[in-house]
C-alpha positions in Angstrom: -0.1 0.0 0.1 1.3 3.3 -0.9 2.3 5.4 2.0 0.7 8.8 2.2 2.6 12.1 3.1 0.7 14.4 5.2 -0.2 17.6 3.4 1.4 19.9 5.9 4.8 17.9 5.6 4.6 18.1 2.0 4.0 21.8 2.0 6.8 22.3 4.3 9.2 20.3 2.0 8.2 22.3 -1.1 8.7 25.5 0.8 12.1 24.6 1.9 13.2 23.9 -1.7 12.0 27.3 -3.1 14.4 30.1 -2.5 12.9 33.5 -1.6 13.0 36.2 -4.2 16.0 38.5 -3.3 14.8 42.1 -2.4 15.9 44.5 -5.1 18.7 46.9 -4.3 17.3 50.4 -3.5 18.1 52.9 -6.3 20.9 55.1 -5.2 19.9 58.7 -4.7 21.2 61.1 -7.4 24.0 63.3 -6.7 23.0 66.8 -5.5 24.8 69.7 -6.9 25.3 73.2 -5.6 26.4 76.3 -7.6 29.7 77.6 -6.2 30.5 81.2 -6.4 29.2 83.5 -9.3 27.6 82.8 -12.6 29.0 84.4 -15.8 27.0 85.3 -19.0 28.2 85.9 -22.5 25.6 87.3 -24.8 24.9 88.0 -28.4 22.0 90.2 -29.5 20.6 90.4 -33.0 21.0 94.2 -32.9 24.7 93.5 -32.3 24.8 95.6 -29.2 26.5 92.6 -27.7 28.7 90.1 -29.7 29.6 87.3 -27.4 30.0 90.1 -24.8 30.5 89.2 -21.0 27.6 90.9 -19.1 28.5 92.2 -15.9 26.3 90.8 -13.1 24.3 89.2 -16.1 23.3 86.1 -13.9 21.7 86.4 -10.4 21.6 83.3 -8.3 18.6 82.6 -5.9 17.1 80.1 -3.7 14.1 78.5 -5.4 11.7 80.0 -3.0 13.0 83.4 -3.6 13.4 83.3 -7.4 11.3 85.3 -9.9 8.4 83.0 -11.2 7.9 84.6 -14.7 10.2 83.6 -17.8 11.1 80.4 -19.4 12.4 77.5 -17.2 15.4 75.6 -18.1 16.0 72.5 -15.7 19.6 71.3 -15.6 20.1 67.6 -14.4 23.9 66.6 -14.3 22.9 63.1 -13.3 21.4 62.5 -16.8 24.5 62.3 -19.1 24.8 61.7 -22.8 27.7 61.8 -25.3 31.1 63.2 -24.5 32.0 66.2 -26.7 35.1 66.4 -28.7 35.2 69.8 -30.0 33.7 72.7 -32.1 35.6 74.3 -35.0 35.7 74.8 -38.8 38.1 73.8 -41.7 41.4 74.7 -43.0 40.6 74.5 -46.6 43.3 75.6 -49.2 41.8 78.9 -49.6 41.4 79.6 -45.8 45.0 78.5 -45.0 46.3 80.7 -48.0 44.4 83.8 -46.8 45.4 83.4 -43.2 49.0 82.4 -43.7 50.0 84.6 -46.7 47.6 87.5 -47.2 47.6 88.5 -43.5 50.8 89.9 -41.8 52.5 87.6 -39.6 51.4 89.6 -36.5 47.8 89.5 -37.6 47.9 85.9 -38.4 49.2 85.0 -35.0 46.5 87.3 -33.4 43.7 85.5 -35.2 45.2 82.2 -34.4 45.2 83.0 -31.0 41.7 84.3 -30.9 40.6 81.2 -32.6 42.4 78.3 -30.8 43.8 79.6 -27.5 41.9 78.6 -24.4 43.2 81.5 -22.4 43.1 84.3 -24.8 40.6 83.1 -27.4 37.6 80.8 -28.0 39.4 77.5 -27.6 38.4 75.8 -30.9 39.1 72.0 -30.5 38.1 70.4 -33.7 39.0 70.9 -37.3 38.0 69.0 -40.5 40.4 69.5 -43.5 40.0 68.4 -47.0 42.4 65.7 -48.2 43.4 67.4 -51.5 41.4 70.0 -53.1 37.9 71.0 -52.5 35.7 73.7 -54.0 37.7 76.2 -52.0 41.1 75.6 -53.3 43.0 77.9 -55.7 43.9 74.8 -57.9 43.0 71.2 -58.6 45.3 68.9 -56.8 45.5 65.6 -55.2 48.6 64.1 -53.4 49.4 62.0 -56.4 48.5 63.9 -59.5 49.3 62.2 -63.0 48.8 63.2 -66.6 45.8 62.0 -68.3 46.1 58.1 -69.0 49.1 57.7 -66.6 48.7 55.7 -63.4 50.9 55.4 -60.2 49.7 52.0 -58.5 52.7 52.0 -56.2 52.2 55.6 -55.2 55.9 56.5 -55.9 54.9 60.1 -56.7 52.8 60.5 -53.4 53.5 63.7 -51.6 51.7 66.2 -49.2 54.1 69.0 -50.3 51.1 71.2 -51.3 49.8 71.0 -47.7 53.5 72.0 -46.2 53.1 75.7 -47.6 50.1 76.9 -45.5 47.8 74.2 -44.2 50.4 72.0 -42.1 52.0 75.1 -40.5 48.6 76.6 -39.4 47.5 73.1 -38.0 50.9 73.0 -36.1 50.2 76.5 -34.9 46.9 75.7 -33.7 48.0 72.4 -31.8 50.6 74.7 -30.1 47.9 76.9 -29.0 45.3 74.2 -28.1 47.1 70.7 -27.5 43.6 69.2 -27.2 42.8 70.0 -30.7 41.4 66.9 -32.8 42.2 66.8 -36.6 40.1 65.0 -39.1 40.4 64.8 -43.0 37.9 64.2 -45.7 38.6 63.7 -49.4 36.5 65.3 -52.0 38.0 63.1 -54.7 40.5 60.4 -55.3 43.4 61.2 -57.5 41.7 61.4 -61.1 43.7 58.3 -62.5 42.0 56.1 -59.7 38.6 57.0 -61.1 36.2 56.3 -64.1 36.3 59.8 -65.2 40.3 60.1 -65.2 39.6 63.5 -63.6 39.0 64.9 -60.0 35.8 66.1 -61.4 33.0 63.6 -61.7 33.2 59.7 -61.9 33.6 57.2 -59.2 36.3 55.1 -57.8 37.2 52.1 -60.0 36.8 48.9 -57.8 40.2 47.7 -59.1 41.7 50.7 -57.4 40.3 49.9 -54.0 43.6 48.7 -52.4 45.7 51.4 -53.9 43.3 54.1 -52.7 43.4 52.5 -49.3 47.1 52.7 -49.3 46.7 56.5 -50.4 44.9 56.9 -47.0 47.6 55.1 -45.2 50.2 57.3 -46.8 48.3 60.5 -45.9 47.8 59.6 -42.3 51.6 58.9 -42.0 52.7 61.8 -43.8 50.8 64.0 -41.5 52.0 62.1 -38.5 55.6 62.7 -39.7 54.7 66.6 -39.3 53.7 65.9 -35.7 50.0 65.8 -36.6 48.0 62.9 -35.7 44.8 62.4 -37.5 41.9 61.6 -35.2 39.5 60.4 -38.0 38.8 60.2 -41.7 35.6 60.0 -43.7 35.8 57.9 -46.8 34.3 60.5 -49.1 32.7 64.0 -48.7 29.1 64.1 -49.8 29.1 60.9 -51.7 25.7 61.4 -53.2 26.6 64.7 -54.9 28.8 64.7 -57.9 29.6 68.3 -59.0 30.6 69.2 -62.5 32.7 72.2 -61.5 34.7 71.1 -58.6 36.4 68.0 -57.2 33.8 65.3 -56.3 33.1 61.6 -56.5 30.1 59.3 -56.7 30.1 56.5 -54.0 26.9 54.3 -53.4 26.5 52.9 -49.9 27.3 49.5 -51.0 30.6 50.8 -52.7 31.6 52.5 -49.5 30.8 49.5 -47.2 32.8 47.3 -49.7 35.8 49.8 -50.0 35.9 50.1 -46.0 35.5 46.4 -45.3 37.7 44.9 -48.0 40.4 47.5 -48.4 40.5 50.6 -45.9 40.2 48.8 -42.6 42.5 45.9 -43.7 45.1 48.6 -44.8 44.8 50.5 -41.5 45.2 47.2 -39.5 48.3 46.2 -41.3 49.8 49.5 -40.8 48.8 49.6 -37.1 46.9 52.8 -37.7 44.2 53.8 -35.0 42.7 56.7 -37.0 39.0 56.4 -36.9 36.8 55.6 -40.0 33.6 57.6 -40.3 30.8 56.7 -42.8 28.6 58.9 -45.0 29.6 62.7 -44.4 26.5 63.9 -46.1 23.1 65.3 -45.4 20.4 64.5 -42.9 17.9 63.4 -45.6 19.5 60.1 -46.5 19.7 58.1 -43.2 19.5 54.9 -45.3 22.9 55.4 -46.7 24.7 55.1 -43.2 22.3 52.4 -42.1 23.2 50.3 -45.2 27.0 51.0 -44.6 26.7 49.9 -41.0 24.7 46.9 -41.8 27.4 45.7 -44.1 30.7 47.1 -42.5 29.6 47.6 -38.8 32.7 46.2 -37.3 35.0 48.3 -39.5 33.2 51.7 -39.1 33.6 53.8 -35.9 30.8 56.5 -36.5 28.8 58.4 -38.8 29.3 62.0 -40.0 26.5 64.3 -41.0 26.0 67.7 -42.8 23.2 70.4 -42.6 22.0 70.9 -46.1 19.0 68.7 -46.3 16.5 66.8 -44.0 16.1 66.8 -40.4 18.5 66.6 -37.7 16.5 63.8 -36.0 18.1 61.5 -38.5 21.2 61.5 -36.2 19.3 60.1 -33.4 17.4 57.6 -35.3 20.7 56.0 -36.8 22.3 56.3 -33.4 19.5 54.3 -31.8 19.9 51.6 -34.2 23.7 51.7 -33.8 24.2 53.0 -30.4 27.9 52.1 -30.3 28.7 54.1 -33.4 29.4 57.8 -32.4 27.7 60.7 -34.1 29.8 63.5 -35.9 28.5 66.7 -37.4 31.1 67.7 -39.8 29.9 70.6 -42.0 27.6 73.6 -41.9 28.5 76.6 -44.0 27.2 80.1 -43.7 26.3 81.8 -46.8 24.2 84.5 -48.7 21.3 82.3 -48.8 20.5 83.1 -45.3 20.5 86.9 -44.6 23.1 88.2 -42.0 23.0 89.0 -39.2 19.8 88.0 -37.3 18.6 85.2 -39.4 22.0 83.5 -40.1 23.3 83.7 -36.7 20.2 82.5 -35.0 20.1 79.8 -37.7 23.6 78.5 -36.7 23.0 78.8 -33.1 19.8 76.5 -33.5 21.7 74.1 -35.6 24.5 73.8 -33.1 22.0 73.2 -30.3 20.2 70.7 -32.3 23.2 68.6 -33.5 24.3 68.3 -29.9 21.0 67.4 -28.6 20.9 64.8 -31.2 24.1 62.8 -29.9 26.7 64.6 -32.0 30.2 64.9 -30.5 31.2 67.8 -32.8 29.9 71.1 -34.3 32.0 72.0 -37.3 31.4 75.0 -39.7 33.0 75.3 -43.1 35.8 77.5 -44.2 37.9 79.1 -41.5 38.5 82.3 -43.9 37.3 83.4 -47.2 38.0 86.7 -49.0 35.8 89.7 -49.9 34.6 87.7 -52.9 33.6 84.5 -50.9 36.8 83.0 -52.4 39.3 81.8 -53.7 37.7 78.9 -55.4 38.8 76.3 -58.0 39.0 77.6 -61.6 35.7 77.4 -63.3 33.7 77.3 -60.1 31.9 80.5 -60.8 30.1 82.6 -58.2 30.7 81.7 -54.5 28.0 82.4 -51.8 29.7 80.8 -48.8 30.9 82.8 -45.9 34.1 82.3 -43.9 34.3 82.3 -40.2 36.5 85.4 -40.8 36.9 87.6 -43.9 40.4 88.3 -45.1 40.2 91.2 -47.8 42.8 90.4 -50.5 42.7 94.0 -51.7 42.8 95.8 -48.4 44.4 93.1 -46.2 41.5 93.9 -43.6 40.5 91.1 -41.3 36.6 90.9 -40.3 35.4 88.6 -37.6 31.9 87.4 -38.9 28.9 86.1 -37.1 30.2 82.6 -37.5 33.2 83.4 -35.2 30.5 84.3 -32.5 28.5 81.1 -33.1 31.8 79.0 -32.5 32.6 81.1 -29.3 29.2 80.4 -27.8 29.7 76.7 -28.0 33.4 76.5 -27.8 34.8 78.8 -25.3 34.0 77.3 -22.1 34.0 73.6 -23.0 36.9 71.5 -21.6 38.3 68.2 -22.8 36.2 65.3 -21.9 33.1 67.5 -21.4 29.7 65.7 -21.7 26.4 66.7 -22.5 23.8 66.7 -19.7 20.1 67.0 -19.5 18.5 70.4 -20.0 15.0 71.5 -21.0 14.5 71.8 -24.7 11.4 73.9 -24.9 11.2 73.9 -28.7 9.2 76.9 -30.2 9.5 79.1 -27.2 13.1 78.8 -26.2 15.8 76.1 -26.6 19.0 75.1 -24.6 21.8 72.7 -24.6 24.1 72.0 -21.4 27.5 70.5 -20.8 29.4 69.4 -17.8 33.2 69.8 -17.8 35.5 67.4 -15.8 36.0 70.1 -13.1 32.1 70.1 -12.4 31.7 73.5 -14.0 28.4 73.6 -16.2 28.0 75.5 -19.5 24.5 76.2 -20.8 23.9 77.7 -24.4 20.3 79.3 -24.2 18.3 80.8 -26.9 15.3 83.2 -26.5 13.4 82.4 -29.6 10.8 85.0 -28.9 10.7 88.7 -30.2 10.0 89.9 -26.7 12.5 90.1 -23.7 12.0 87.6 -20.9 14.0 86.0 -17.9 15.7 82.7 -18.4 15.2 80.7 -15.1 18.0 78.1 -15.0 17.4 75.5 -12.4 19.9 73.4 -10.7 18.5 71.5 -7.6 17.1 74.1 -5.0 18.8 77.1 -6.8 17.7 79.2 -9.7 19.9 81.3 -11.9 18.1 84.2 -13.6 19.2 85.9 -16.8 17.7 88.9 -18.3 17.4 88.0 -22.1 16.7 90.4 -24.7 14.4 89.5 -27.6 16.1 86.7 -30.0 19.0 86.8 -27.7 21.8 84.0 -27.2 23.5 83.6 -24.0 26.2 81.3 -22.7 25.9 80.7 -19.2 28.8 79.2 -17.1 29.2 78.4 -13.5 31.1 76.0 -11.0 29.3 73.5 -8.9 30.2 70.9 -6.3 28.5 67.8 -5.0 26.8 68.4 -1.8 25.3 64.8 -1.5 26.7 62.0 -3.3 24.2 59.3 -4.6 27.0 56.6 -4.7 
């Protein structure tokens, strides 16, 4: 006869075999931050009364209970962090470098470079993107291995960066002396003509039979710059691969071609040469996020990030691609000012809005285009025609006069108070009413860029914990707020 186990004993036996669920660890309290000392404000107004001007007593600090209640609220949360920031800057195109290095006097050149790159005496530009060979803003067509039509140089025996040694390399070296944290990247507008279907730097595409030699062209460029004391942080494979101009250097490259070139030739060449320079995909407008998505799908392990331009689509594309590939960094690499947006008000505010947007959509950089152009928006390559772009500064070739343009003040608002290894932190966006972006530096100082979009003056009420910083913002004004903090209660 089967022996029956009493129900109570059975229940106790089962209970002894089931381990109780562990209690979840309590969430740590977030760090509490307190403002230390004063807050400083640097402001630009559309009437140009203030041009990145420090405003004396421009920010007043209150306890929350005592602060004014009217204005727009910006809530800062240093406990919510996003991407680290690598830098803000522009490009030493051939034209820009020539104007700064040869047209300006040595004294004027040095003063300009200090105002651009010095952290102590200037705005501390920390990222530049230079063309690899000629672009539209070059005095001539050139690559680092030019050949007569029909001639090839498959062993790259004629390779040389001699052109860049005249103006571009000396300025980059000077910039690095002024700001050792400066990052330098390069982007080709075209492969040497003999590598292409057009046998010309204008038009055509890279021959698949030349993938390996073009990869070695990149390796030689990186090594030649390193020999000059310039380590290239990153390269893109092709500037604007979906646009093939008929009047300046360019080259078509489909996403499948780009992925194939990177995977089969470029990355293996980098590995063989022990090159650590990052490889960025795309380098074109927001309107074709399918392009970087296809490149990443087919060459994910070989690509380090995606580069973007401003000239089409929505900035949200940056975030959409990032969410699908969160391990791949986002870089914004070109936004040119130009005559298509009237200065000062519209153009300046547009650039500020772009800068805020690209950082809020995960970019590690905000890069404009030409560092300098002349009174005719040039020089440009022969046959280019009328130029409508504007440089960060204008160097008049006739009078030798130097003018700091609105683009300089744009860069200043984002660059001046950013330190190496700064990170973006959470701040209220407030689209359509105001907008902002905030960063925390390693020393716990915070920088906030604020834009009062309305046509009426208002207070900006910047909240950090139980403190409120109040800034009197004129209509359509931009302010950079900077202040030091300390942790008064650690959440760890």
